[in-house]
PDBQT receptor file of N, H, CA, C and O in Angstrom, charges set to zero:
ATOM      1  N   MET A   1       0.779  -1.154  -0.032  1.00  0.00    +0.000 N 
ATOM      2  CA  MET A   1      -0.306  -0.116  -0.159  1.00  0.00    +0.000 C 
ATOM      3  C   MET A   1       0.997   1.063   0.226  1.00  0.00    +0.000 C 
ATOM      4  O   MET A   1       1.895   0.982   1.064  1.00  0.00    +0.000 OA
ATOM      5  N   LYS A   2       0.590   2.402  -0.988  1.00  0.00    +0.000 N 
ATOM      6  H   LYS A   2      -0.139   2.468  -1.669  1.00  0.00    +0.000 HD
ATOM      7  CA  LYS A   2       1.337   2.800  -0.891  1.00  0.00    +0.000 C 
ATOM      8  C   LYS A   2       0.396   4.623  -0.384  1.00  0.00    +0.000 C 
ATOM      9  O   LYS A   2      -0.832   4.646  -0.479  1.00  0.00    +0.000 OA
ATOM     10  N   LEU A   3       1.091   5.821   0.059  1.00  0.00    +0.000 N 
ATOM     11  H   LEU A   3       2.088   5.802   0.136  1.00  0.00    +0.000 HD
ATOM     12  CA  LEU A   3       0.214   6.980   0.090  1.00  0.00    +0.000 C 
ATOM     13  C   LEU A   3       0.588   7.872  -0.506  1.00  0.00    +0.000 C 
ATOM     14  O   LEU A   3       1.738   8.300  -0.400  1.00  0.00    +0.000 OA
ATOM     15  N   VAL A   4      -0.697   8.586  -1.621  1.00  0.00    +0.000 N 
ATOM     16  H   VAL A   4      -1.631   8.238  -1.706  1.00  0.00    +0.000 HD
ATOM     17  CA  VAL A   4      -0.026   8.953  -2.750  1.00  0.00    +0.000 C 
ATOM     18  C   VAL A   4      -1.139  10.559  -2.549  1.00  0.00    +0.000 C 
ATOM     19  O   VAL A   4      -2.366  10.648  -2.603  1.00  0.00    +0.000 OA
ATOM     20  N   THR A   5      -0.146  11.580  -2.326  1.00  0.00    +0.000 N 
ATOM     21  H   THR A   5       0.851  11.508  -2.282  1.00  0.00    +0.000 HD
ATOM     22  CA  THR A   5      -0.650  13.060  -2.077  1.00  0.00    +0.000 C 
ATOM     23  C   THR A   5      -0.620  13.828  -2.740  1.00  0.00    +0.000 C 
ATOM     24  O   THR A   5       0.507  14.318  -2.808  1.00  0.00    +0.000 OA
ATOM     25  N   ALA A   6      -2.009  14.705  -3.951  1.00  0.00    +0.000 N 
ATOM     26  H   ALA A   6      -2.925  14.307  -3.895  1.00  0.00    +0.000 HD
ATOM     27  CA  ALA A   6      -1.745  15.759  -5.013  1.00  0.00    +0.000 C 
ATOM     28  C   ALA A   6      -2.876  16.447  -4.297  1.00  0.00    +0.000 C 
ATOM     29  O   ALA A   6      -3.685  16.189  -3.406  1.00  0.00    +0.000 OA
ATOM     30  N   ILE A   7      -2.481  17.684  -5.292  1.00  0.00    +0.000 N 
ATOM     31  H   ILE A   7      -1.824  17.893  -6.016  1.00  0.00    +0.000 HD
ATOM     32  CA  ILE A   7      -3.054  18.920  -5.638  1.00  0.00    +0.000 C 
ATOM     33  C   ILE A   7      -3.650  18.943  -7.019  1.00  0.00    +0.000 C 
ATOM     34  O   ILE A   7      -2.963  18.666  -8.003  1.00  0.00    +0.000 OA
ATOM     35  N   VAL A   8      -4.946  19.276  -7.103  1.00  0.00    +0.000 N 
ATOM     36  H   VAL A   8      -5.504  19.501  -6.304  1.00  0.00    +0.000 HD
ATOM     37  CA  VAL A   8      -5.382  19.045  -8.131  1.00  0.00    +0.000 C 
ATOM     38  C   VAL A   8      -6.385  19.749  -8.331  1.00  0.00    +0.000 C 
ATOM     39  O   VAL A   8      -7.413  19.827  -7.659  1.00  0.00    +0.000 OA
ATOM     40  N   LYS A   9      -5.991  20.467  -9.610  1.00  0.00    +0.000 N 
ATOM     41  H   LYS A   9      -5.155  20.404 -10.156  1.00  0.00    +0.000 HD
ATOM     42  CA  LYS A   9      -7.736  22.201  -9.892  1.00  0.00    +0.000 C 
ATOM     43  C   LYS A   9      -8.560  20.747 -10.409  1.00  0.00    +0.000 C 
ATOM     44  O   LYS A   9      -8.620  19.648 -10.962  1.00  0.00    +0.000 OA
ATOM     45  N   PRO A  10      -9.350  22.388  -9.330  1.00  0.00    +0.000 N 
ATOM     46  CA  PRO A  10     -11.274  21.397  -9.675  1.00  0.00    +0.000 C 
ATOM     47  C   PRO A  10     -11.870  20.656 -11.025  1.00  0.00    +0.000 C 
ATOM     48  O   PRO A  10     -12.769  19.832 -11.190  1.00  0.00    +0.000 OA
ATOM     49  N   HIS A  11     -11.279  21.089 -11.599  1.00  0.00    +0.000 N 
ATOM     50  H   HIS A  11     -10.548  21.759 -11.466  1.00  0.00    +0.000 HD
ATOM     51  CA  HIS A  11     -12.369  20.846 -13.043  1.00  0.00    +0.000 C 
ATOM     52  C   HIS A  11     -11.153  19.666 -13.584  1.00  0.00    +0.000 C 
ATOM     53  O   HIS A  11     -11.382  19.422 -14.769  1.00  0.00    +0.000 OA
ATOM     54  N   ARG A  12     -10.196  19.038 -13.181  1.00  0.00    +0.000 N 
ATOM     55  H   ARG A  12     -10.010  19.236 -12.219  1.00  0.00    +0.000 HD
ATOM     56  CA  ARG A  12      -9.275  17.730 -13.708  1.00  0.00    +0.000 C 
ATOM     57  C   ARG A  12      -9.857  16.993 -12.555  1.00  0.00    +0.000 C 
ATOM     58  O   ARG A  12      -9.014  16.130 -12.309  1.00  0.00    +0.000 OA
ATOM     59  N   ILE A  13     -11.258  16.807 -11.357  1.00  0.00    +0.000 N 
ATOM     60  H   ILE A  13     -11.943  17.508 -11.556  1.00  0.00    +0.000 HD
ATOM     61  CA  ILE A  13     -11.387  15.772  -9.921  1.00  0.00    +0.000 C 
ATOM     62  C   ILE A  13     -10.895  14.487 -10.524  1.00  0.00    +0.000 C 
ATOM     63  O   ILE A  13      -9.934  13.748 -10.311  1.00  0.00    +0.000 OA
ATOM     64  N   ASP A  14     -12.645  14.500 -11.952  1.00  0.00    +0.000 N 
ATOM     65  H   ASP A  14     -13.426  15.100 -12.125  1.00  0.00    +0.000 HD
ATOM     66  CA  ASP A  14     -12.644  13.549 -12.826  1.00  0.00    +0.000 C 
ATOM     67  C   ASP A  14     -12.102  12.862 -13.817  1.00  0.00    +0.000 C 
ATOM     68  O   ASP A  14     -12.365  11.874 -14.502  1.00  0.00    +0.000 OA
ATOM     69  N   ASP A  15     -11.047  13.873 -13.672  1.00  0.00    +0.000 N 
ATOM     70  H   ASP A  15     -10.833  14.676 -13.115  1.00  0.00    +0.000 HD
ATOM     71  CA  ASP A  15      -9.941  12.904 -15.258  1.00  0.00    +0.000 C 
ATOM     72  C   ASP A  15      -9.163  11.758 -14.489  1.00  0.00    +0.000 C 
ATOM     73  O   ASP A  15      -8.916  10.566 -14.673  1.00  0.00    +0.000 OA
ATOM     74  N   VAL A  16      -8.826  12.999 -13.264  1.00  0.00    +0.000 N 
ATOM     75  H   VAL A  16      -9.026  13.967 -13.115  1.00  0.00    +0.000 HD
ATOM     76  CA  VAL A  16      -8.093  11.616 -12.418  1.00  0.00    +0.000 C 
ATOM     77  C   VAL A  16      -8.194  10.609 -11.505  1.00  0.00    +0.000 C 
ATOM     78  O   VAL A  16      -7.400   9.722 -11.195  1.00  0.00    +0.000 OA
ATOM     79  N   LYS A  17      -9.733  10.987 -10.967  1.00  0.00    +0.000 N 
ATOM     80  H   LYS A  17     -10.379  11.707 -11.219  1.00  0.00    +0.000 HD
ATOM     81  CA  LYS A  17     -10.812   9.672 -10.637  1.00  0.00    +0.000 C 
ATOM     82  C   LYS A  17     -10.451   8.163 -11.687  1.00  0.00    +0.000 C 
ATOM     83  O   LYS A  17      -9.950   7.044 -11.583  1.00  0.00    +0.000 OA
ATOM     84  N   ASP A  18     -10.998   8.922 -12.541  1.00  0.00    +0.000 N 
ATOM     85  H   ASP A  18     -11.405   9.832 -12.625  1.00  0.00    +0.000 HD
ATOM     86  CA  ASP A  18     -10.620   7.356 -13.331  1.00  0.00    +0.000 C 
ATOM     87  C   ASP A  18      -9.751   7.232 -14.687  1.00  0.00    +0.000 C 
ATOM     88  O   ASP A  18      -9.881   6.482 -15.654  1.00  0.00    +0.000 OA
ATOM     89  N   ALA A  19      -8.972   8.076 -14.444  1.00  0.00    +0.000 N 
ATOM     90  H   ALA A  19      -8.866   8.685 -13.658  1.00  0.00    +0.000 HD
ATOM     91  CA  ALA A  19      -7.705   7.197 -14.258  1.00  0.00    +0.000 C 
ATOM     92  C   ALA A  19      -6.476   6.396 -13.468  1.00  0.00    +0.000 C 
ATOM     93  O   ALA A  19      -5.423   5.825 -13.752  1.00  0.00    +0.000 OA
ATOM     94  N   LEU A  20      -7.561   6.830 -11.887  1.00  0.00    +0.000 N 
ATOM     95  H   LEU A  20      -8.416   7.294 -11.656  1.00  0.00    +0.000 HD
ATOM     96  CA  LEU A  20      -6.992   5.582 -11.351  1.00  0.00    +0.000 C 
ATOM     97  C   LEU A  20      -7.529   4.624 -11.545  1.00  0.00    +0.000 C 
ATOM     98  O   LEU A  20      -6.925   3.751 -12.169  1.00  0.00    +0.000 OA
ATOM     99  N   ARG A  21      -8.796   4.402 -11.120  1.00  0.00    +0.000 N 
ATOM    100  H   ARG A  21      -9.286   5.111 -10.613  1.00  0.00    +0.000 HD
ATOM    101  CA  ARG A  21      -9.323   3.302 -11.191  1.00  0.00    +0.000 C 
ATOM    102  C   ARG A  21      -8.929   2.482 -12.464  1.00  0.00    +0.000 C 
ATOM    103  O   ARG A  21      -8.725   1.274 -12.343  1.00  0.00    +0.000 OA
ATOM    104  N   GLU A  22      -8.812   3.119 -13.723  1.00  0.00    +0.000 N 
ATOM    105  H   GLU A  22      -8.978   4.101 -13.821  1.00  0.00    +0.000 HD
ATOM    106  CA  GLU A  22      -7.957   2.167 -14.817  1.00  0.00    +0.000 C 
ATOM    107  C   GLU A  22      -6.943   1.036 -14.510  1.00  0.00    +0.000 C 
ATOM    108  O   GLU A  22      -6.681  -0.138 -14.772  1.00  0.00    +0.000 OA
ATOM    109  N   ILE A  23      -6.444   2.345 -13.638  1.00  0.00    +0.000 N 
ATOM    110  H   ILE A  23      -6.657   3.298 -13.425  1.00  0.00    +0.000 HD
ATOM    111  CA  ILE A  23      -4.915   1.429 -13.047  1.00  0.00    +0.000 C 
ATOM    112  C   ILE A  23      -5.254   0.578 -11.979  1.00  0.00    +0.000 C 
ATOM    113  O   ILE A  23      -4.285  -0.118 -11.675  1.00  0.00    +0.000 OA
ATOM    114  N   GLY A  24      -6.482   0.309 -11.131  1.00  0.00    +0.000 N 
ATOM    115  H   GLY A  24      -7.269   0.875 -11.378  1.00  0.00    +0.000 HD
ATOM    116  CA  GLY A  24      -6.544  -0.738 -10.158  1.00  0.00    +0.000 C 
ATOM    117  C   GLY A  24      -6.899   0.404  -8.696  1.00  0.00    +0.000 C 
ATOM    118  O   GLY A  24      -7.350   0.121  -7.587  1.00  0.00    +0.000 OA
ATOM    119  N   VAL A  25      -6.620   1.284  -9.078  1.00  0.00    +0.000 N 
ATOM    120  H   VAL A  25      -6.253   1.514  -9.980  1.00  0.00    +0.000 HD
ATOM    121  CA  VAL A  25      -6.606   2.427  -7.458  1.00  0.00    +0.000 C 
ATOM    122  C   VAL A  25      -8.540   2.125  -7.011  1.00  0.00    +0.000 C 
ATOM    123  O   VAL A  25      -9.496   2.589  -7.631  1.00  0.00    +0.000 OA
ATOM    124  N   SER A  26      -8.578   1.312  -5.894  1.00  0.00    +0.000 N 
ATOM    125  H   SER A  26      -7.801   0.935  -5.391  1.00  0.00    +0.000 HD
ATOM    126  CA  SER A  26     -10.390   1.484  -4.961  1.00  0.00    +0.000 C 
ATOM    127  C   SER A  26     -10.430   2.513  -4.129  1.00  0.00    +0.000 C 
ATOM    128  O   SER A  26     -11.605   2.760  -3.858  1.00  0.00    +0.000 OA
ATOM    129  N   GLY A  27      -9.486   3.423  -3.454  1.00  0.00    +0.000 N 
ATOM    130  H   GLY A  27      -8.532   3.222  -3.675  1.00  0.00    +0.000 HD
ATOM    131  CA  GLY A  27      -9.941   3.540  -2.028  1.00  0.00    +0.000 C 
ATOM    132  C   GLY A  27      -9.603   5.148  -2.926  1.00  0.00    +0.000 C 
ATOM    133  O   GLY A  27      -8.630   5.271  -3.670  1.00  0.00    +0.000 OA
ATOM    134  N   LEU A  28     -10.165   5.769  -2.781  1.00  0.00    +0.000 N 
ATOM    135  H   LEU A  28     -10.956   5.669  -2.177  1.00  0.00    +0.000 HD
ATOM    136  CA  LEU A  28      -9.928   7.379  -2.931  1.00  0.00    +0.000 C 
ATOM    137  C   LEU A  28     -10.652   8.538  -1.907  1.00  0.00    +0.000 C 
ATOM    138  O   LEU A  28     -11.840   8.516  -1.586  1.00  0.00    +0.000 OA
ATOM    139  N   ARG A  29      -9.808   9.396  -1.540  1.00  0.00    +0.000 N 
ATOM    140  H   ARG A  29      -8.843   9.415  -1.800  1.00  0.00    +0.000 HD
ATOM    141  CA  ARG A  29     -10.466  10.388  -0.177  1.00  0.00    +0.000 C 
ATOM    142  C   ARG A  29      -9.223  11.080  -0.992  1.00  0.00    +0.000 C 
ATOM    143  O   ARG A  29      -8.059  10.796  -1.275  1.00  0.00    +0.000 OA
ATOM    144  N   TRP A  30     -10.671  12.759  -1.326  1.00  0.00    +0.000 N 
ATOM    145  H   TRP A  30     -11.617  12.990  -1.096  1.00  0.00    +0.000 HD
ATOM    146  CA  TRP A  30     -10.705  14.312  -1.257  1.00  0.00    +0.000 C 
ATOM    147  C   TRP A  30     -11.181  14.852  -0.508  1.00  0.00    +0.000 C 
ATOM    148  O   TRP A  30     -11.900  14.362   0.363  1.00  0.00    +0.000 OA
ATOM    149  N   SER A  31     -10.941  15.871  -0.629  1.00  0.00    +0.000 N 
ATOM    150  H   SER A  31     -10.357  16.269  -1.337  1.00  0.00    +0.000 HD
ATOM    151  CA  SER A  31     -11.486  17.712   0.427  1.00  0.00    +0.000 C 
ATOM    152  C   SER A  31     -10.952  18.438  -0.844  1.00  0.00    +0.000 C 
ATOM    153  O   SER A  31     -10.283  18.130  -1.831  1.00  0.00    +0.000 OA
ATOM    154  N   SER A  32     -11.487  19.410  -0.413  1.00  0.00    +0.000 N 
ATOM    155  H   SER A  32     -12.030  19.661   0.389  1.00  0.00    +0.000 HD
ATOM    156  CA  SER A  32     -11.792  20.141  -1.189  1.00  0.00    +0.000 C 
ATOM    157  C   SER A  32     -11.546  21.879  -0.042  1.00  0.00    +0.000 C 
ATOM    158  O   SER A  32     -12.026  22.204   1.044  1.00  0.00    +0.000 OA
ATOM    159  N   THR A  33     -10.635  22.550  -0.954  1.00  0.00    +0.000 N 
ATOM    160  H   THR A  33     -10.245  22.287  -1.837  1.00  0.00    +0.000 HD
ATOM    161  CA  THR A  33      -9.894  23.747   0.016  1.00  0.00    +0.000 C 
ATOM    162  C   THR A  33     -10.160  24.841  -0.606  1.00  0.00    +0.000 C 
ATOM    163  O   THR A  33     -10.856  24.874  -1.621  1.00  0.00    +0.000 OA
ATOM    164  N   THR A  34      -9.506  26.091   0.067  1.00  0.00    +0.000 N 
ATOM    165  H   THR A  34      -8.940  26.065   0.891  1.00  0.00    +0.000 HD
ATOM    166  CA  THR A  34     -10.657  27.116  -0.677  1.00  0.00    +0.000 C 
ATOM    167  C   THR A  34      -8.920  28.416  -0.023  1.00  0.00    +0.000 C 
ATOM    168  O   THR A  34      -8.716  28.466   1.190  1.00  0.00    +0.000 OA
ATOM    169  N   ALA A  35      -8.072  29.159  -0.887  1.00  0.00    +0.000 N 
ATOM    170  H   ALA A  35      -8.238  29.119  -1.873  1.00  0.00    +0.000 HD
ATOM    171  CA  ALA A  35      -7.064  29.955  -0.691  1.00  0.00    +0.000 C 
ATOM    172  C   ALA A  35      -7.333  30.981   0.083  1.00  0.00    +0.000 C 
ATOM    173  O   ALA A  35      -8.554  31.124   0.008  1.00  0.00    +0.000 OA
ATOM    174  N   THR A  36      -6.944  31.689   0.707  1.00  0.00    +0.000 N 
ATOM    175  H   THR A  36      -5.952  31.573   0.768  1.00  0.00    +0.000 HD
ATOM    176  CA  THR A  36      -6.374  33.316   0.885  1.00  0.00    +0.000 C 
ATOM    177  C   THR A  36      -5.335  33.787   1.292  1.00  0.00    +0.000 C 
ATOM    178  O   THR A  36      -4.557  33.012   1.847  1.00  0.00    +0.000 OA
ATOM    179  N   SER A  37      -5.029  34.971   1.180  1.00  0.00    +0.000 N 
ATOM    180  H   SER A  37      -5.662  35.601   0.729  1.00  0.00    +0.000 HD
ATOM    181  CA  SER A  37      -3.666  35.207   0.950  1.00  0.00    +0.000 C 
ATOM    182  C   SER A  37      -4.378  36.755   1.826  1.00  0.00    +0.000 C 
ATOM    183  O   SER A  37      -5.410  37.406   1.661  1.00  0.00    +0.000 OA
ATOM    184  N   ARG A  38      -3.125  36.870   2.839  1.00  0.00    +0.000 N 
ATOM    185  H   ARG A  38      -2.287  36.342   2.973  1.00  0.00    +0.000 HD
ATOM    186  CA  ARG A  38      -3.386  37.906   3.753  1.00  0.00    +0.000 C 
ATOM    187  C   ARG A  38      -2.821  39.195   2.992  1.00  0.00    +0.000 C 
ATOM    188  O   ARG A  38      -1.773  39.167   2.346  1.00  0.00    +0.000 OA
ATOM    189  N   ALA A  39      -3.752  40.505   3.160  1.00  0.00    +0.000 N 
ATOM    190  H   ALA A  39      -4.603  40.528   3.684  1.00  0.00    +0.000 HD
ATOM    191  CA  ALA A  39      -2.461  41.520   2.620  1.00  0.00    +0.000 C 
ATOM    192  C   ALA A  39      -1.612  42.066   3.388  1.00  0.00    +0.000 C 
ATOM    193  O   ALA A  39      -1.403  41.891   4.589  1.00  0.00    +0.000 OA
ATOM    194  N   SER A  40      -1.056  42.838   2.531  1.00  0.00    +0.000 N 
ATOM    195  H   SER A  40      -1.226  42.981   1.556  1.00  0.00    +0.000 HD
ATOM    196  CA  SER A  40       0.396  43.234   3.161  1.00  0.00    +0.000 C 
ATOM    197  C   SER A  40      -0.211  44.201   4.110  1.00  0.00    +0.000 C 
ATOM    198  O   SER A  40      -1.301  44.739   3.918  1.00  0.00    +0.000 OA
ATOM    199  N   SER A  41       0.873  44.478   5.584  1.00  0.00    +0.000 N 
ATOM    200  H   SER A  41       1.759  44.041   5.740  1.00  0.00    +0.000 HD
ATOM    201  CA  SER A  41       0.457  45.653   6.289  1.00  0.00    +0.000 C 
ATOM    202  C   SER A  41       1.121  47.001   5.472  1.00  0.00    +0.000 C 
ATOM    203  O   SER A  41       2.075  46.716   4.747  1.00  0.00    +0.000 OA
ATOM    204  N   THR A  42       0.939  47.650   5.490  1.00  0.00    +0.000 N 
ATOM    205  H   THR A  42       0.164  47.882   6.079  1.00  0.00    +0.000 HD
ATOM    206  CA  THR A  42       1.359  48.901   5.315  1.00  0.00    +0.000 C 
ATOM    207  C   THR A  42       1.747  49.890   6.246  1.00  0.00    +0.000 C 
ATOM    208  O   THR A  42       0.886  50.590   6.780  1.00  0.00    +0.000 OA
ATOM    209  N   ARG A  43       2.906  50.021   6.492  1.00  0.00    +0.000 N 
ATOM    210  H   ARG A  43       3.605  49.452   6.058  1.00  0.00    +0.000 HD
ATOM    211  CA  ARG A  43       3.593  50.871   7.841  1.00  0.00    +0.000 C 
ATOM    212  C   ARG A  43       3.874  52.397   7.082  1.00  0.00    +0.000 C 
ATOM    213  O   ARG A  43       4.396  52.530   5.975  1.00  0.00    +0.000 OA
ATOM    214  N   SER A  44       3.409  53.466   7.936  1.00  0.00    +0.000 N 
ATOM    215  H   SER A  44       2.985  53.359   8.836  1.00  0.00    +0.000 HD
ATOM    216  CA  SER A  44       2.799  54.749   6.727  1.00  0.00    +0.000 C 
ATOM    217  C   SER A  44       4.250  55.406   8.562  1.00  0.00    +0.000 C 
ATOM    218  O   SER A  44       4.583  56.584   8.694  1.00  0.00    +0.000 OA
TER     219      SER A  44
């Protein structure tokens, strides 16, 4: 058993799942995340 961690763009997730099924991967767990950026503070 091997653990693979990947960052996949949302519009490609179905392609990735299909490709993994084709090679025999039966278990898949995914989670959706969002990125936020901090505004840089400016000093006066």
